[in-house]
C-alpha positions in Angstrom: -36.5 66.3 141.5 -40.0 64.9 141.9 -41.6 62.4 144.2 -39.3 59.4 144.9 -40.8 56.5 142.9 -39.3 54.0 145.5 -41.7 55.5 148.0 -44.8 54.9 146.0 -47.3 52.3 147.2 -50.3 50.6 145.6 -53.6 52.2 146.5 -55.5 49.6 148.7 -58.8 48.5 147.3 -60.6 49.0 150.6 -63.5 51.3 151.7 -62.2 54.5 153.4 -62.2 53.9 157.1 -62.4 57.5 158.3 -62.1 58.0 162.0 -63.8 61.2 163.3 -63.0 63.6 166.1 -64.3 66.0 168.7 -65.2 65.2 172.2 -64.3 66.7 175.6 -64.0 70.1 173.9 -62.9 73.0 176.0 -62.3 76.6 175.2 -60.0 79.4 176.2 -61.1 82.7 174.7 -58.5 85.3 173.8 -58.5 88.3 171.6 -55.9 90.7 170.1 -55.0 94.2 171.3 -53.5 96.7 169.1 -50.0 96.0 170.6 -50.4 92.3 169.6 -50.9 91.1 173.2 -53.9 89.0 174.3 -56.7 89.6 176.7 -59.3 87.4 178.1 -62.6 88.6 176.6 -64.4 87.2 173.6 -64.3 89.0 170.3 -66.7 88.2 167.5 -65.2 87.5 164.1 -65.9 90.2 161.5 -65.1 89.1 158.0 -66.5 89.9 154.6 -68.3 86.9 153.2 -67.2 86.3 149.7 -69.2 83.1 149.1 -68.2 80.9 146.2 -69.9 78.0 144.5 -69.1 74.7 146.3 -66.5 72.6 144.5 -67.4 69.0 143.9 -64.3 66.8 143.4 -63.4 63.3 144.4 -60.7 64.6 146.7 -62.9 67.2 148.5 -64.3 65.1 151.3 -67.4 65.8 153.4 -66.1 67.9 156.4 -69.3 67.1 158.3 -68.3 63.4 158.3 -65.0 64.2 159.8 -66.3 66.0 162.9 -68.6 63.5 164.5 -68.0 63.1 168.3 -66.0 60.1 169.2 -65.8 59.2 173.0 -62.3 59.3 174.3 -60.8 61.7 171.8 -59.5 64.7 173.6 -59.6 67.9 171.5 -58.7 71.4 172.4 -60.3 74.5 170.9 -58.8 78.0 171.0 -59.4 81.4 169.7 -56.4 82.8 167.9 -54.6 86.0 168.8 -54.0 87.7 165.5 -56.8 89.9 164.1 -59.3 89.0 163.0 -59.5 86.1 165.5 -61.2 82.8 164.9 -61.9 79.6 166.7 -59.4 76.9 165.9 -59.4 73.2 166.7 -56.0 72.0 167.7 -54.4 68.7 168.7 -54.4 68.0 172.4 -51.3 67.0 174.3 -47.8 68.0 173.4 -47.9 68.5 169.6 -45.6 71.3 168.6 -47.8 73.4 166.3 -50.9 73.1 168.5 -48.9 73.9 171.6 -47.6 77.0 169.9 -51.1 78.1 169.1 -52.2 77.4 172.7 -49.3 79.5 174.1 -49.0 82.3 171.6 -52.4 82.4 169.9 -50.7 81.7 166.5 -47.9 79.5 165.0 -45.0 80.9 162.9 -46.4 84.2 164.0 -43.8 86.4 162.2 -44.2 84.6 158.9 -48.0 84.6 159.3 -48.2 88.3 160.1 -46.1 89.3 157.1 -48.3 87.3 154.7 -51.6 88.5 156.1 -50.5 92.2 156.3 -49.6 91.9 152.6 -52.9 90.2 151.8 -54.8 93.0 153.4 -53.6 95.3 150.7 -54.4 93.0 147.7 -57.4 93.3 145.4 -60.6 91.8 146.9 -60.7 88.9 144.4 -57.2 87.7 145.5 -57.5 84.1 146.8 -55.2 82.0 149.1 -53.6 78.8 148.0 -52.3 76.7 150.9 -50.1 73.7 150.0 -49.4 71.7 153.1 -52.1 73.3 155.3 -51.4 71.2 158.5 -54.3 72.2 160.9 -55.1 75.3 159.0 -53.4 78.3 160.7 -52.8 80.1 157.4 -56.0 79.0 155.6 -58.3 79.8 158.5 -56.7 83.2 158.9 -57.2 84.0 155.2 -60.8 82.9 155.5 -61.3 85.1 158.5 -60.3 88.0 156.2 -63.1 87.0 153.9 -60.8 85.5 151.2 -61.5 82.4 149.1 -59.2 79.6 150.2 -58.1 76.4 148.6 -56.1 74.2 151.0 -54.3 70.8 150.5 -53.7 68.5 153.5 -53.2 64.8 153.0 -52.9 63.7 156.7 -56.2 62.7 158.2 -55.7 63.9 161.8 -54.8 67.4 160.5 -57.6 67.3 158.0 -60.1 66.6 160.7 -58.9 69.6 162.7 -59.4 71.9 159.8 -62.9 70.5 159.2 -63.8 71.1 162.9 -62.4 74.7 162.7 -64.5 75.4 159.5 -67.6 74.2 161.2 -67.0 76.4 164.3 -66.6 79.7 162.3 -69.5 81.4 160.6 -69.2 81.7 156.9 -66.0 79.6 156.6 -67.8 76.8 154.8 -68.5 79.2 151.9 -64.9 80.4 151.6 -62.6 77.5 152.5 -62.3 74.2 150.5 -59.9 71.5 151.6 -58.5 68.8 149.3 -57.4 65.6 151.1 -54.4 65.0 148.8 -50.7 65.4 148.5 -49.4 67.5 145.6 -46.8 65.8 143.5 -45.3 66.1 140.0 -47.1 63.0 138.7 -50.2 61.0 139.8 -49.2 58.5 142.5 -49.9 57.3 146.0 -47.8 58.4 148.9 -47.3 56.6 152.2 -46.7 58.4 155.5 -43.6 57.8 157.5 -43.5 57.3 161.2 -45.7 59.9 162.9 -44.5 61.5 166.1 -47.1 62.8 168.5 -44.9 65.9 169.1 -45.0 67.1 165.5 -47.8 66.3 163.0 -46.3 68.9 160.7 -43.1 67.0 160.2 -44.5 64.0 158.4 -42.5 62.5 155.5 -43.5 59.8 153.1 -42.1 56.3 153.5 -43.2 53.1 151.7 -43.0 50.5 154.5 -45.2 52.5 156.8 -48.0 52.6 154.3 -47.8 48.9 153.5 -48.1 47.7 157.0 -51.4 49.3 158.0 -52.6 49.8 161.5 -54.7 47.6 163.9 -57.1 46.6 161.2 -54.1 45.1 159.2 -55.0 47.2 156.2 -53.8 50.6 155.1 -56.2 53.5 155.7 -56.4 56.5 153.5 -55.3 59.6 155.4 -53.6 57.6 158.1 -51.2 55.4 156.2 -51.4 56.7 152.6 -52.9 59.5 150.5 -53.4 60.2 146.8 -50.7 62.2 145.2 -51.9 64.4 142.3 -50.6 67.3 140.2 -52.1 70.7 141.1 -52.5 71.4 137.4 -54.9 68.5 137.1 -57.4 70.6 139.2 -57.5 73.6 136.8 -61.2 72.9 136.1 -62.2 73.5 139.8 -59.7 76.1 140.8 -59.7 79.9 140.1 -58.1 81.0 136.9 -56.8 84.5 135.9 -57.1 85.8 139.4 -54.5 87.3 141.8 -53.2 84.7 144.3 -51.2 84.5 147.5 -49.5 81.1 148.0 -48.1 79.3 151.0 -46.2 76.0 150.5 -44.7 73.9 153.3 -44.5 70.2 152.5 -41.5 69.0 154.4 -38.9 68.9 151.6 -41.3 68.0 148.8 -41.7 71.5 147.6 -39.9 70.8 144.3 -42.3 68.0 143.3 -45.4 70.0 144.4 -44.3 73.1 142.4 -43.2 71.0 139.4 -46.7 69.5 139.1 -48.3 72.9 139.5 -46.5 74.9 136.9 -49.1 74.8 134.2 -51.8 76.0 136.6 -49.6 78.6 138.3 -48.8 80.2 134.9 -52.6 81.0 134.7 -52.4 83.1 137.9 -51.3 86.6 138.8 -49.0 85.6 141.7 -48.5 88.3 144.2 -46.8 86.5 147.1 -45.3 83.1 147.8 -44.3 82.0 151.3 -42.2 78.8 151.0 -40.1 76.6 153.3 -36.9 76.5 151.4 -34.5 73.6 151.9 -31.4 72.2 150.4 -33.6 69.9 148.4 -35.2 72.9 146.8 -31.8 74.3 145.8 -31.1 71.0 144.1 -34.5 70.9 142.3 -34.3 70.0 138.7 -37.1 72.4 137.8 -35.6 75.2 139.9 -34.8 77.3 136.8 -38.5 77.2 135.6 -39.7 78.0 139.1 -37.4 81.0 139.5 -38.4 82.1 136.0 -42.1 81.9 137.0 -41.4 84.0 140.2 -39.5 86.5 138.1 -42.3 86.8 135.6 -44.6 87.8 138.5 -42.0 90.4 139.6 -41.4 88.7 143.0 -38.4 89.5 145.2 -37.1 87.0 147.8 -36.7 87.7 151.6 -35.4 85.4 154.2 -37.0 85.4 157.7 -34.6 85.6 160.6 -36.5 84.2 163.5 -34.4 85.3 166.4 -34.3 88.9 165.2 -37.8 88.9 163.7 -36.6 90.6 160.5 -36.8 89.9 156.8 -33.5 89.9 155.0 -33.5 90.6 151.3 -31.8 88.0 149.1 -30.4 88.5 145.6 -32.5 86.5 143.2 -29.8 86.6 140.5 -27.5 84.7 142.9 -29.9 82.0 144.0 -27.5 79.3 142.9 -24.9 80.7 145.4 -27.3 80.9 148.3 -25.9 77.7 149.7 -22.5 79.5 149.8 -23.8 82.3 152.0 -22.5 81.5 155.5 -25.7 82.6 157.2 -28.0 80.6 154.9 -25.7 77.6 155.0 -26.0 77.5 158.8 -29.8 77.6 158.5 -30.0 74.9 155.9 -27.7 72.5 157.9 -30.3 72.3 160.7 -33.6 73.0 159.0 -35.3 74.7 156.1 -35.5 78.5 156.0 -38.7 80.5 155.4 -38.6 82.7 152.3 -41.2 85.1 151.2 -41.3 86.0 147.5 -43.0 89.3 147.4 -44.3 91.7 144.7 -43.2 95.0 146.1 -46.4 96.8 145.0 -49.4 94.5 144.8 
């Protein structure tokens, strides 16, 4: 099951009208203790700089152009609470992910910690591939560890926050590249559905929203629509034949994103995949090929149980019957579950 063709829209022949961010910036400095709690003193980032050649591609926009001060735009800046800490630009107000970072110093802390603890033990040339980066919690953390990062985020307001975070952290510009696109199973253009101010991470594609445009009367890239491309079409600018840790969270579009990435993913040594797994993924027409790829890389699946903060092993040979597992079924009825596919010995 790929991208729904009924949701595709024509790409408007207009200049990109990119709004910018950053004004009224304020900071609350926190740092991690060994027990995971936070304290109030500043802690400098210590990360190994693994600079890479800058990637020039039509979908890699100029981050500097996204971070110009605009009066009246209220932005909050925080230092995260998982080592190594870094400064992070978040949405102001009541937005769920940003509020979680403000309150806890991280978002999806249990899933994030599992992934980063694994990444610590991987070879130094392991890179991080973030599909659905949102405001960059995972990507920025991997960059703080000195790893090369390639992130994909189509929504402008999230993309702007990542850009500001990159500019605020020394060395991140050499390690972290953000593509302003959605990943799909064929070249297309996607439109964003209704955006709630409470959750910029829960955006779905919807044709009518993209065609209406905003106050200008014309659709704006990153606000109303974004290019949809196959990850495999970027093979010439992405790492090949290197170990990779992958995170994918694209609000039910995981099947299409992975289907368009298979050719490229077969050229990697995949060590870990963190994925938001939904009923749609269980119904994916390319599920067999995806599971075969994970098996080829000797990955075993674990489900994260939030309220218990534990990882429950799943039987990969019984994935078709996961929906019949009472515990998994209850999870999937309400929302997607987080699964980590892990190579036991990296």
